[in-house]
C-alpha positions as CSV (number, residue, x, y, z in Angstrom):
1,M,65.0,-31.3,-9.7
2,R,62.4,-32.1,-7.1
3,R,61.3,-35.4,-5.6
4,L,57.6,-34.8,-5.1
5,G,56.6,-37.9,-3.0
6,K,55.0,-41.2,-3.5
7,V,51.9,-41.0,-5.7
8,S,49.8,-43.5,-7.7
9,G,50.5,-44.2,-11.4
10,L,47.3,-42.5,-12.5
11,F,48.0,-39.4,-10.5
12,R,51.6,-39.3,-11.8
13,A,50.4,-39.5,-15.4
14,T,47.8,-36.7,-14.8
15,L,50.5,-34.6,-13.1
16,A,52.7,-34.8,-16.1
17,L,49.9,-33.7,-18.5
18,C,48.8,-30.9,-16.3
19,L,52.3,-29.5,-15.7
20,A,53.2,-29.7,-19.4
21,V,56.9,-29.9,-18.4
22,P,59.4,-32.7,-18.6
23,V,58.6,-35.2,-15.8
24,A,60.4,-38.5,-15.4
25,L,57.7,-41.0,-14.6
26,R,59.3,-43.9,-12.8
27,A,58.2,-47.3,-11.5
28,E,54.8,-47.7,-9.7
29,G,55.0,-46.2,-6.2
30,D,58.1,-44.2,-6.9
31,V,58.4,-40.5,-7.5
32,P,58.6,-38.0,-10.4
33,F,61.1,-35.2,-10.8
34,V,60.2,-31.6,-11.9
35,V,62.7,-29.1,-13.4
36,T,64.0,-26.3,-11.1
37,P,63.9,-22.9,-12.9
38,D,67.4,-21.7,-14.0
39,N,67.2,-18.5,-11.9
40,V,66.5,-20.6,-8.8
41,T,69.4,-22.9,-9.6
42,L,71.7,-19.9,-9.8
43,A,70.3,-18.5,-6.6
44,M,71.0,-21.8,-4.8
45,L,74.7,-21.7,-5.8
46,E,75.0,-18.0,-4.9
47,L,73.4,-18.6,-1.5
48,A,76.1,-21.3,-0.8
49,Q,78.8,-18.9,-2.1
50,V,80.1,-21.7,-4.4
51,G,83.7,-21.1,-5.7
52,P,86.4,-22.9,-7.6
53,Q,87.6,-24.7,-4.5
54,D,84.2,-26.4,-3.9
55,F,82.9,-29.9,-4.6
56,V,79.1,-29.6,-5.1
57,L,77.0,-32.8,-4.5
58,D,73.5,-32.5,-5.9
59,L,71.1,-35.1,-4.4
60,G,68.4,-36.0,-7.0
61,S,70.2,-34.2,-9.8
62,G,67.7,-34.7,-12.6
63,D,69.0,-33.3,-15.8
64,G,72.2,-32.1,-14.1
65,R,71.7,-28.4,-14.3
66,I,73.0,-27.5,-10.8
67,V,76.3,-29.4,-11.0
68,I,76.8,-28.2,-14.6
69,L,76.2,-24.5,-13.7
70,A,78.4,-24.9,-10.6
71,A,81.2,-26.0,-12.9
72,R,80.6,-23.7,-15.8
73,R,79.9,-20.4,-14.0
74,F,81.7,-20.9,-10.6
75,G,84.6,-23.1,-11.6
76,A,83.6,-25.8,-9.1
77,S,83.7,-29.5,-9.5
78,G,80.8,-31.8,-8.5
79,L,78.7,-34.9,-8.6
80,G,75.0,-35.4,-9.3
81,V,73.3,-38.5,-8.1
82,E,70.1,-39.6,-9.7
83,I,68.2,-42.9,-9.7
84,V,66.6,-42.5,-13.2
85,P,69.0,-43.9,-15.8
86,E,67.6,-41.7,-18.6
87,L,68.2,-38.5,-16.6
88,V,71.8,-39.6,-15.8
89,E,72.4,-40.1,-19.5
90,R,70.9,-36.7,-20.3
91,S,73.1,-35.1,-17.6
92,L,76.2,-36.6,-19.1
93,R,75.3,-35.3,-22.5
94,N,74.5,-31.8,-21.1
95,A,77.8,-31.7,-19.3
96,Q,79.6,-32.6,-22.5
97,Q,77.8,-30.0,-24.5
98,A,78.5,-27.4,-21.8
99,G,82.2,-28.3,-22.0
100,V,82.5,-29.2,-18.3
101,A,82.4,-33.0,-18.5
102,G,85.8,-33.2,-16.7
103,R,84.4,-31.4,-13.6
104,A,80.7,-32.4,-13.6
105,R,80.1,-36.1,-13.0
106,F,76.9,-38.0,-12.6
107,A,76.1,-41.4,-11.2
108,E,73.0,-43.6,-11.1
109,Q,72.5,-44.4,-7.4
110,D,70.3,-44.1,-4.4
111,L,70.9,-40.8,-2.6
112,F,70.5,-42.5,0.8
113,K,73.5,-44.8,-0.1
114,T,75.7,-41.9,-1.4
115,D,78.9,-41.1,0.3
116,L,78.5,-37.4,1.3
117,S,81.9,-36.9,2.9
118,D,83.7,-35.3,0.0
119,A,81.2,-32.5,-0.5
120,T,81.8,-28.9,0.6
121,V,78.3,-28.0,-0.7
122,I,75.2,-30.1,-0.9
123,T,72.2,-29.1,-2.8
124,M,68.7,-30.7,-2.9
125,Y,65.1,-30.2,-3.9
126,L,63.4,-32.9,-1.9
127,L,60.4,-33.2,0.3
128,Q,60.7,-32.3,4.0
129,E,60.3,-36.0,5.0
130,V,63.3,-36.9,2.9
131,N,65.3,-33.9,4.3
132,L,64.6,-35.2,7.8
133,Q,65.8,-38.7,6.9
134,L,69.0,-37.2,5.5
135,R,69.5,-34.8,8.5
136,P,71.6,-37.1,10.7
137,A,74.0,-37.8,7.9
138,L,74.2,-34.1,7.0
139,L,74.9,-33.1,10.6
140,A,77.7,-35.7,10.8
141,L,79.6,-34.0,7.9
142,R,82.7,-32.0,8.2
143,P,82.0,-28.7,10.0
144,G,81.6,-25.8,7.6
145,T,79.9,-27.9,4.9
146,R,77.1,-25.8,3.4
147,V,73.7,-27.4,2.6
148,V,71.1,-25.6,0.4
149,S,67.5,-26.9,0.1
150,H,64.9,-25.6,-2.3
151,D,61.5,-25.0,-0.6
152,W,61.8,-27.5,2.2
153,D,63.4,-27.1,5.6
154,M,64.8,-29.6,8.2
155,G,62.5,-29.3,11.2
156,D,64.1,-27.9,14.3
157,W,67.4,-27.5,12.6
158,R,66.7,-24.0,11.7
159,P,68.4,-22.5,8.6
160,D,71.3,-20.1,9.0
161,R,69.8,-18.0,6.2
162,S,66.7,-18.1,4.0
163,V,65.9,-16.1,0.9
164,T,62.9,-15.9,-1.4
165,V,63.4,-15.9,-5.1
166,E,60.8,-15.0,-7.8
167,A,60.3,-18.0,-10.0
168,P,57.8,-17.2,-12.8
169,D,58.8,-20.4,-14.6
170,K,58.2,-22.7,-11.6
171,P,56.1,-25.6,-12.9
172,V,54.4,-26.5,-9.6
173,G,52.3,-24.5,-7.2
174,K,50.3,-21.3,-7.5
175,D,52.8,-19.2,-5.8
176,K,55.6,-18.6,-8.3
177,R,58.3,-18.0,-5.8
178,S,60.9,-20.3,-4.3
179,R,62.1,-20.3,-0.7
180,L,65.8,-21.3,-0.4
181,H,67.4,-22.4,2.9
182,L,71.1,-22.5,3.8
183,W,72.6,-24.4,6.7
184,V,76.3,-24.5,7.7
185,V,77.1,-27.8,9.4
186,P,78.3,-26.9,13.0
187,A,81.2,-28.5,14.8
188,R,80.2,-30.9,17.6
189,A,81.3,-28.7,20.6
190,A,78.9,-29.7,23.4
191,G,80.4,-30.9,26.6
192,A,83.0,-29.9,29.2
193,W,86.2,-28.2,28.2
194,C,89.1,-27.7,30.6
195,G,91.7,-25.0,30.3
196,T,95.3,-25.9,29.6
197,G,98.7,-24.3,30.4
198,T,98.2,-20.8,31.9
199,W,94.4,-21.3,31.9
200,R,94.4,-24.6,33.9
201,G,91.5,-24.6,36.3
202,T,89.2,-22.7,33.9
203,Q,86.3,-24.7,32.6
204,L,83.8,-24.1,29.8
205,H,80.6,-26.1,29.9
206,L,78.8,-25.9,26.6
207,A,75.3,-27.0,25.6
208,Q,74.5,-27.1,21.9
209,N,71.3,-27.4,19.9
210,H,72.6,-27.7,16.3
211,Q,74.2,-24.3,15.6
212,I,72.8,-22.6,18.8
213,F,74.9,-22.8,21.9
214,D,74.8,-21.8,25.6
215,A,77.9,-22.0,27.8
216,T,79.0,-21.4,31.3
217,L,82.6,-20.2,31.7
218,S,84.0,-20.8,35.2
219,M,87.2,-19.3,36.7
220,G,87.5,-20.2,40.4
221,D,84.4,-18.7,42.1
222,T,83.5,-16.6,39.0
223,A,81.1,-17.9,36.4
224,R,80.0,-16.1,33.2
225,L,77.1,-17.1,31.0
226,L,77.7,-17.0,27.2
227,A,75.3,-17.7,24.3
228,G,75.4,-17.4,20.5
229,R,75.5,-19.2,17.2
230,M,78.0,-21.5,15.6
231,D,79.4,-20.9,12.1
232,G,81.0,-24.2,11.2
233,T,84.0,-24.4,13.7
234,R,83.5,-20.9,15.1
235,L,81.5,-20.0,18.2
236,L,80.1,-16.5,17.9
237,G,78.7,-15.0,21.0
238,A,76.1,-12.2,21.1
239,S,78.5,-9.7,22.7
240,G,81.6,-10.2,20.6
241,F,82.9,-13.5,22.2
242,E,84.5,-15.8,19.7
243,A,86.1,-19.2,19.9
244,H,87.3,-21.8,17.5
245,V,86.8,-25.6,17.8
246,D,89.3,-28.0,16.2
247,G,88.3,-31.5,17.1
248,A,89.3,-32.1,20.7
249,R,90.7,-28.5,21.2
250,L,89.0,-25.2,21.7
251,R,90.6,-21.7,21.6
252,I,89.1,-18.4,22.6
253,T,90.0,-15.9,19.9
254,Q,88.1,-12.8,21.1
255,N,87.1,-12.0,24.7
256,G,83.8,-10.2,24.1
257,D,81.7,-10.6,27.3
258,A,84.1,-13.3,28.7
259,P,86.3,-12.2,31.6
260,P,89.3,-10.0,30.6
261,G,92.5,-11.7,29.6
262,L,91.0,-14.9,28.1
263,S,91.7,-14.1,24.5
264,G,94.1,-16.9,23.4
265,A,93.0,-19.3,26.2
266,E,93.1,-22.9,25.1
267,F,91.0,-25.8,26.2
268,E,90.8,-29.5,25.7
269,R,87.9,-31.9,26.4
270,C,87.8,-32.7,30.1
């Protein structure tokens, strides 16, 4: 479902008539929800590679279709949060009818007050301004958490992957296509790292802009520049360099363009 934005009561009523689709008209100054086509719902879950081990949290869950499909087709469990009581009740009925009520739960609550920490996958169909308000909380989640947004991005936090899906049943807009964006929450790796044990005296200075990193690896009088992308807890350099971050420890797992012999080198924050 999609939060369209704040609009007047007259405009909201007109919107519902023009769309000729189920729209939850809420209190004055609040926002309506519009159904996400089934094929787009499926594509969102496929983009996140949802599986039985996942807990899917849908922000603004509407009639519950994303969480229900995640449970029914992919064996996941999940929670949908929705502020419209009637939609929560409908979601609970739909989950019961789909036979997944034990794994697909729904709650009437404000998405900004929702605890996101249990999620391995977060899905949303919100306006960009809402995405940006949520962004600090999303970036603070456990590294490796996947976030999928329908149509709207998150500013300078660029998606790790975007796909376009044909959506002939899309009830809004003239372009009957949907743009889906995937982010993988990166570990917080920026700062100075000092080698331990055999690698004492080696330093790695790492700068990070979301999932993009630049680093300087120093060994005595030798310095090597590294750059690449992060995939959750993994640092993936452009020339085969790989490292893994685990809280306050970092381990180089593949030399790549780093000096020879560093595979296996371990670091801790200086």
